[in-house]
Legacy VTK file of the C-alpha trace (Angstrom):
# vtk DataFile Version 3.0
C-alpha trace
ASCII
DATASET POLYDATA
POINTS 84 float
-0.087 0.089 0.111
1.141 3.334 -1.031
0.484 6.623 0.373
1.045 9.390 -1.553
2.781 12.655 -0.101
-0.548 14.561 -0.042
-2.171 11.638 2.050
0.829 11.698 4.685
0.787 15.329 5.382
-2.847 14.849 6.210
-2.159 12.459 8.566
0.562 14.102 9.896
-1.358 17.501 10.232
-4.443 15.414 12.317
-2.234 13.831 14.561
-0.575 16.912 15.279
-3.871 18.382 15.533
-4.988 15.653 18.209
-2.110 16.241 20.422
-2.685 19.616 20.997
-6.347 18.701 21.613
-7.610 19.359 25.226
-8.917 16.365 27.142
-12.229 17.209 28.082
-12.986 18.335 31.567
-16.170 15.929 32.534
-16.640 12.447 32.121
-19.654 10.092 31.291
-20.719 7.444 33.805
-19.125 4.896 30.724
-16.238 7.086 30.035
-15.546 6.977 33.899
-16.092 3.273 34.103
-13.586 2.645 30.798
-11.068 5.207 32.491
-10.808 3.730 35.998
-12.361 0.232 35.706
-15.184 0.825 37.905
-17.936 -0.969 37.074
-20.836 1.048 35.675
-23.444 0.014 38.013
-21.135 0.802 40.875
-20.316 4.484 39.558
-24.417 4.630 39.570
-24.714 3.917 42.872
-21.763 6.390 43.995
-23.359 8.983 42.021
-26.917 9.063 43.629
-25.801 8.002 46.976
-26.314 11.228 49.026
-23.421 10.722 51.424
-21.256 9.915 48.877
-17.746 12.144 48.210
-18.150 10.999 44.079
-16.874 14.058 42.366
-19.977 13.878 40.071
-22.985 16.377 39.417
-26.462 16.054 36.907
-26.776 17.823 33.797
-30.653 17.278 33.334
-30.578 13.389 33.915
-27.186 12.599 32.921
-24.534 12.616 35.695
-21.051 14.058 34.895
-17.504 13.612 36.582
-14.939 16.253 36.922
-11.965 14.542 35.796
-9.545 16.565 37.576
-12.027 15.839 41.182
-11.870 12.380 40.136
-8.156 11.795 40.113
-7.822 13.418 43.581
-10.837 11.213 44.086
-9.164 7.932 43.202
-5.743 8.812 45.278
-8.056 9.666 48.123
-9.578 6.052 48.135
-6.524 4.276 47.881
-5.042 6.205 50.253
-7.501 5.174 53.120
-7.851 1.657 51.187
-11.853 2.047 51.428
-14.192 -0.388 49.453
-16.698 0.664 47.649
LINES 1 85
84 0 1 2 3 4 5 6 7 8 9 10 11 12 13 14 15 16 17 18 19 20 21 22 23 24 25 26 27 28 29 30 31 32 33 34 35 36 37 38 39 40 41 42 43 44 45 46 47 48 49 50 51 52 53 54 55 56 57 58 59 60 61 62 63 64 65 66 67 68 69 70 71 72 73 74 75 76 77 78 79 80 81 82 83
């Protein structure tokens, strides 16, 4: 398979552009599950709990998780050796 110089330029341009894109500030429950390895059902339970310190909020009926606070929360529960 041969790649033309024009195609190669486009591939490089897209790769550079992707590397400069900032990650989203929030994650959906599904994205959070993918990122953390914590099950979707467990994340939903944490999100719905009034006593939880899980860093989420609702937009309409959808839960969103703050990405920066999620990292802090994961570090905290790891240090506390908390069982979820």
